[in-house]
N, C-alpha and C positions, 0 to 999 in steps of 0.2 A: 340500587343507590350507587352513584358515581364515586369511585375511589379518588382521593385527593392526594396529590404529590407536589413537592416543590419543583421537581425536575423529572421529565420523561425523556428517555433516550431511545431512539429508534435505531436498532442495530447492536447485536451482542458480540460483535467482533472485537479484536484487541483495542481498537481506538475507542469504541463506545464503552467498553468495560473499563478502560483507563479513566475516561471522564467520570464514569460512575464511581469508581474507587476514590477519586480525589475530591468528589463532591459529597458522596454518600455518608461520609463520617459525620457531617454537620447538618445535612439536609435530607429530607425524605425523598428518595430517588428510586425510580422504576426504569428498568431496561426491558424493551419488548423486541421480539424477533420472530419472524415467521418460520425459521428453521426448527428442526426437531431436536438438534443436539449441538452444543457448543463445539466449535472446531470442525464441524462437518457441514457441507463438503469443503475440503481445502480448496482455496482459490488463489493461492499465492506460492511463489517459489520458496519463500522462506530462507533467502540468502541475503544476509545483511551485515553491515559493519558492526564492530564491537560496541559502537555507541548505543546499540539497542539495549544493552544492559543498563545504561545510564537512564534511559527514558522509560523503560518498561519495569525495571526493578524485579525481573524474574530470576529464578534460580538457574544455575548453569546446567542443570540436568536436562534442560530442553535443547541443549546444544549437541548436535550429532557429530559435527566435524568442524575443524578450524582450518581456514585457508589463508595463506599469506602471499600467494602469487596468482597472477592472471595472465593467460596466454591469448593473444589476439591473432586471429587468422584472417588473411585476405581471401578474396574469391579463388585465387589459384593456389592457396595453401601457404603462401608466405606468412611467417609468423614473427611476433616479437613478444617477449615475456617481461612483464613489469612486476616488481616486488612492491607489495602494499606497505604503506607507512603504518597501517593498523590492521589487525587481523579481521577477516570476515568469517561469519559463522553460517553453517547450514543448520537450520532449526527443525525440530519436530514441531510443525505448525499446529497440529491438533493439541499437543500438550501445552504449547505456548499459549494458545487461546484459552484453554481450560484454566491454566494458572492465573491468567489475568481476570477471568470471570470469578474464580475463587476469591481473589483479593478484593474484588468489588463486593461480593457477598459478605466477606468478613467485615467490611466497613458498613454493613447495614443495607446494602442495595438489594432490591427485590428484582429478580429476573423472571420474566414470563415468556417461555418459548411457545412455539406453535400459535403465535398471536401476531397477526399481520396488521400493520398500520394501514389505515384506509384514507383518512383525511382529518381535518380539524375544523373546529368552529371557534370564532373569536367572540368572547363575552367581554363585558366591560373591564374586568380586572383579572382575567385568566383565559386559558385556552381549554376547550373540550376536545380531547383526543379520541377519535373514533377508530376502533380496531375490530378485528374479526371476533374477538372475545368480549367486547364490551366497551364502555366509555371510561375515560380517566380525565380528571380535572388537574391542571398543572399551571404553574407560573411561567415555566420555561420549557421549550421543546428543542432537543438537539437531534439533528439528522446525521447519524453516523451509518447511513444505510447504503453506502457504496456508490459506484460510478453512475448507476441509473437511479439515483435517489428519488424516491417517491416524495419525500419531504421537500426537496428542491423543486420538483415539478408542481406540487400542490401550492407551494409558496410563491411560485413564479420567479425563482432565482435561477436564471439561465446558466447551465454548465457549458464549458467549452465543447466544441463539436469534434475535436480530435479523438478518434476512437480506433483502438486496435483490438483484435481478438487474440487473447493469449491462450496457448495450449501447452501442456507439459506431460511427460511420462517419466517414471523412474525406470532406468534401463540398466540391465546387467551388462558389464563389459570390463574393459581394462582402463583404469584411470590413475592419475597421480592425485592422491587424496588431498595434497597441499596446493593444488593448482586448479583454478576455475578456467573455463574456456569461453571465448566470445568469437563467433564465426560470422563474418560479414559477406555480403554479395547479393546481387539481385536474384540469383537463382537459389540462394540458400534461404533468405528471408527479406523480401522487399520491405522497406520502411523501418526496419529495426535490425535485429541480429538474432542468431540462435545462440543459446547458452548451454553450458554444461556445468552444473553445480554439484561437485562430488559429495556424496555421503560417506564414501570409503573408497578403497582401491578397486572395489568390485561393483559398486552401485553409484549411479549419479542421476540427478534430475536434469533431464534434457527437454528444452522447450524453446519456443519462439513466439513472437507476436507480430501479426500482420493484418491489414484491413480485410483480406479475403483469402479463402482457401488455406486457412491456417493448418488444418490437419494434413492436407496434401503436402505442404512444405515440411511439416514435422516428420511424417513418415519417410520422406526422401532423405531428410537429414539424419535421422536415426540409422537408416540403412547405410548411409555414407560413413557415419562416425563409428558405428559398432558392428556393422555387418547385417546381412539378412537373417531373419529368424531370431533376433535377440530377444531375450526374455524381458518382459516389461510388466509394470504394475503401477497402481496409483495414478490413473489418468486425471488430470486437472485441467479445468478451463475457466476462463473468466474474461470480463471486459476491462480494458485499460482505457480510461478517459484522462487526457492530460492537457495541461495548459494553465494559465493563470486566470482563475475565476474572477469575474468583475466584482461580484458582491456575494458575500457568504453569510450575511445577517439580514434579518427583518425584525420587526417588533416581536419580542419574546421568542425568537427563533435563531438558532445557529446551525451552520453546516460544518462538519469536521471530517477529517480523513479523506477517503476517496470521494465522498460526496462534495467536498470542497476542492477537489483536485490537488490535495496536498500530497504529491508524489513526484518522483524524479522523471522528467520527460524523456531523458535519454534511455533509461532502462525500464521505466514503468514501475519501479519499486516504490511501494507506498508505506511500508511499515514504519520506517524511521521518521519520515516527514509527517505521517499521520499521528504518531505519538507525540511529536513536537507540537502539533496542532492541538492534540488532546490536553496537553499541559496548559496551553494558553486558554483553551475553552473552559477548562475547569476553574482557572483563576477568575475568568470573567463571570462564570455562573455563580461562583461563591460571592463575588462582589455584588453582582446584581441582586441576589437573594438577600444579602445582608442589608443593602441600601434600598431594596424594593424599587429598583430602577430597571426597566425592561425595554426601553425604546431602542429602535435600530441605531440611533445616534450613540447611545450609551454603549451598545454592544459592538458597534464599529470601533469606537475609541478604545475599548477595553479588550476586545478580542481580535477583530479583523486587522486593525492597524498593527497589533502586536505580532500576530502570526506572520503577516506579510513582511514585517520588519525583519523577521528571522529567515523567511523562506522565499520572499519575492525574487531576490537577486539570484538565488540558486536555481529557481524555476526558470527564470529568463535565460540564464546561462545554459541550463540544460536544454532548453528549446533551441537555442542558437547552435549548440554543439550537435544536437540531433539533426537539425536541418542541414548543417554543413556536411556532416559525415554522409548523410543519405542523399545528398545532391551530387556526390562524387560518382563517377562511372566506375565500373569494376576495374578497368585498367589503371585508373587513378588511385584506387585503393591499393592495388597490387604494388604500384610504385611507391606509394606512401609507406606501406608496411615494410618494404625492402629497405627504405631509408631509416624508418623508425627503429628497427632492431639495432642499428648502429649508435643510436642516441638514446637508448632505453634509460640509462642512468639519469639523463637530464629530464626525460619525461616523467620519471618516478618522482622527481622533486616538484614538478609544476602541475601534474594532474590532480585535480580536485576529486578525491574519491567519493565525496558526498554527492557528486553529480551522477555517479555511475550506479 
């Protein structure tokens, strides 16, 4: 017999779980995910602004470190340091994900792991969700299944073609725990930058994202930053797909989080934007279920238009900033950073941290 739900969410990451938490209190909600355990494998740096507390409502015990400064390095090592208007946090990503999943379960959400979404069938007044573990009947389907979303592919909602491979390791070394680092240059990381997100004075998450040979560039950068033979742990990798998605809804279907490219194009960070999307998705789902309206027009008006009102301009500005920075030659970057360190106080006032 097919189980019946008001809402089925594909993806038990923080974004999917937040949608579930906010809808599950009033509606019968199921989250499915092919992975075996919440929070594993980690596929994110977990370095975010303090606004994460506002949109996730998690406890501060998931915060490993607080950072208030960022140091930017040019290809030749010229640097400038900017003080953040708000603190940034290095999170325990596994614990962060588990807390959000627990909140969803507390609100009545059912989570089925080791259950892979395959496709769906449209019936007159519902969807039939086909998975590796059976079928589920639902009024609404939310795709929170990441940058290579199966829900998006099956629904034929095209995602942007901009793709980077992100890789990261936690590396033992000497760091300023209050200062993150961003390293630029064609020989360091083509098309993005390398980052150092400190967990403490002794350990930091070092990573980068680039279209190809990502591990090659990462190994070279770790050797440059911390020396040969540095102790490492927690290898992380994942796909970063960025840009402004043309359409994130269809009849009875919504995409959210990385599946809807709700992330920062300059850094590839998706937690904050994804959780903003999750709040808008949950409002739309609650309204759709209450009013029994599931058309793409209704979902566009109540979800897509709402999240794009909040994030469209930031995504466009982030794309412009990324293209501008990465179109500069190494010598131009060196010159710019040399000048920038003398006007750092001005930059601190004009830089939009939510783009980074």
